N, C-alpha and C positions, 0 to 999 in steps of 0.2 A: 224599567228597572226599579227594583225596590230601594227604599232609603237605606236599608241595612247593607245591600249589595254595593251601593254607591259609597258608603262609608268604608267598607272593606277594601274597595279598590283604591280609595283615596289614601288609605293607611297601609297599603300593600308594601311588602318588602321591596318590591321593585320600583317604588317611587310614588308619584303623586305630589302635588305641591302643598297639600294640607298638612299642618302640624297638629298632632293629637291634642296639644294643650289648648288649641282653639275651640275644642269641643267640650261638652259637659262630661265629666267622668262617669263611667258605668259602674266602676268599683273604686271605692276609696278606703284606704287603710290609714288610720290616724292614731298616732302615738301608741301603737300596739306593742304591748309587752306580752310575750308568749312563752310558755314553758310547761313544766309538769310539777305538781305539788307546789313547793315553795322555791323551785329551782328555775330561774329564767334562762331560756335558750336564746331568745331575741328580745331586744329592748328598744322601745321608742321608735318603731318603724313607721315611716310615712311614705306613701306612694299612691299613685292613681293608675287605673287602667281605663283606656278610652275605647269607645265603640269601634269594632272592626279590627282591633289590634290582635296580633299574635304576640302575647306578652310572656316572656320567659323568666322564671326564677331559677337562678343557677348558683353554683358554689361548690366547694369541696365537700367531702363526706363529713357528716356531723355538724354542718353549719346551720341546720334548722329549716331546710327547704320543705320537707314533708310536714314538719310542725307548723310552718306558716300556712301551708295548704289546708291542713285540718282546721285551722282557725278561720280561714277565709270561707270555708264551706259550712261552718257552724258545727263541726264535730266536737270541737273543744272550746270551752269558754276562755276568754283572755284573762290574763292577770291584770291587765290594764289596757285602756284604749278601746277603739271601736273599728268595726268593719261595716261599711255601707255598700249595699247592692242596689243600684238604681235609686239611690237617695234614701233607702230604708235601712235601718240599722239591724243587721242580723244578730249581733252579739246580745241584744236585749230583747229580741222579738219572742213572742210566745203564741202558742196555739195557731189561730187562723192567720195571723200576720206572718208568723214564721213559715207556715205551709206555703203561703203566697210567694214569699221570697225564695224558698227552696225550689219551687217549680220554675223559676226563671233560669236555672242552670242545670246542667248535667255533668256527671263526673265519670271519667274513664280511669279506673283504678289500675295499679301496676299489673296485677294478675288478670285483669279483665273482670274478676268478681262475678262470673256467671254462675248461676245455680246449676249444679252438676246433674240434678235429677230432671231438669227441664231441657227441652230442645232449644235450639237457638231462637226459633220463632216464638216459643213460649216465654223465653227470657225477655225478648223485646216487647212482647205484648203485656207483660206484667204491669208496668206503670200505667199503661193505657187502661187496663182493666181496673186498676186500683183508684185512679184519679180522674177518670172521665166516665161519661154515660153513653159512650159510643156503642153502636150495635156491633155484633160479632163480625159481620162482613166488612164494616168500616175499619175495625181493628186489624183484620187480616190484610186489608189493602194497605194500610199504613205500615204494617210490618214488612210487606213486600217492597214498599217504597224505600224504607230505611235500609233494607238489605241491598237494594240496587245502588243506593248512595255510597255504600262501602264496598261495592263490587263483590257481593256475596250472593248474587241471584241463585236461587235453587238450593241454598244451604240451610234453609229454615228447619228442615226435619232432622238435622244432625245434632248429636249431643256434644257438649263441650269437650268431652274426652276424645271425640273423633276429629277435633280441629287441631291444626298446627298452632304454634305460638302466635304467628302473625294473624291467623284467622280468628283466634280468640280475642286479640286486640280489636280487630275490626268488628266482631260481633258485640263486644263490650261498647264500642263506640256507637254502633247502631242503637243499642239500648239507651245509651246516654242521650241520644238525639230523639228518642221516641216522642217526647213532649214538645218538640220544636223549641228548645231553650235558646235564650239570647246569648248565654255564656256556656262554654265548655271548659271544664278543668281536666287536665291530664297529669297523672302522677307517674313520672318516669315512663313515658309511652314506649321508648325504645328498649327498655330493660329486657334482657334475655333474648333479643332478636339478633339474627345475623345481619351483616352490613347491607345486603341487598333488600331484605325484608324491612329493615329500618328505613332505608331510603324510600321504599314504596309507601311506608306509613307517613313519612315526611311529606311526600307528594300528595297523599290523600288529605292531610291536614291543610295544606295550602289550597288544594282544590275546593274543599268545603268552605274554607274561610272566604275565598274569592266568590264562590257561587252563591253562598247563603248569607254572607255578611256576619257570620257568627263570631263573636268575640271569644278569644281563646287564651287561656292561661296555662302554660306548661311548666312543670317542675322537672328539671333534667340537668344532668351534668355532661351529656353527650355533645361534644363540641360540634361534630358535623351536623347534627340535627339543629343545634342552636343557630349555626351559620346559615343553614338551609331555610329555616322557617321564621326566625324571630323578627318582628318589627322593632321591638325594644326589649331590653333586659334590665333586671336588677341583679347584682351579685351580692350574696350574703357571705359573711366571714365569721367563723367560729369564735375567734379570739375577741373581736370587737363586738360580737353579738348584734351586728347591724348590717346596714347596706353600705358597701364601700365603693360601689360604682353603679351608674344608671345610664342607659343610652343605647345607641345603635351598636350591635356587637362587632361589626366590622371596624367601626371607628375606635372602639375600646381596644380591640386587638392591636391596632397600630399605634394608638396615641394615648392610652390611659396613663395618667400621671402616677398611679399607684403601682409599684412593681408586682404586687400580689395579683393584680388584675391582668397585667401583661403576661405574667408567668402562667396563669390559668389558661389564657387563650392561646399561648404559644407552647403549652405543654412542657414548661421548664420545671425541673424539680425544685421544691422549696428548700432542699438541703443547702443550696448555694447561698441562702440568705442567713444561715445560722452562724 
């Protein structure tokens, strides 16, 4: 069994005696202030993500979940603070150092972000063609393997327009895994999916995490997905511009001291607090 698989099992939603804090963080966010222009959305955020976790960033609309994700993957520069991936700072990295860090993770965007003019297989092959020196037959084999991992065998010749919403998510996930990343980031993976398809995607995320040991960071507000998949969560709040809760989602639902956290997990309207 690989070290990454052992880590994933140790940090699984369903148990294991290992505490994530006993390990070296794979992702560290330190004193991060994030926003647009001169307007901060989040201020002085501090948290870590550990190898093998399924780590969820949650919160209500407008709290900065997607903004945080964009800063963690280097799409936006921070107003202050730092993001470290595997001990290397992505916020200040340039050229070859930045490329090296970016290859350590893959991203599943909310829409799947597949190129519409390319087949599914061509979409998955694109990063392999761009960033490796593999031969054509090796790339084709890897593409087939990635499609098998997401249960899309035989779908490589289809165009994105021929796929259902759930299949587009799976194809996007296969492309995100093309370079065998240590980390996968998911932006609202269940958005636009019916409950059954969403549950299928949750099951796939868990299966990949346990089988491959891949560390996963999900941005979502879908309660069922959170409870199904998360090892640990942080909850963002729009008014405080920061983290108001961190921990096991099941424990937070039952025992969080902050009523905003309990209301979120128990789906209680905020109007009652006004």
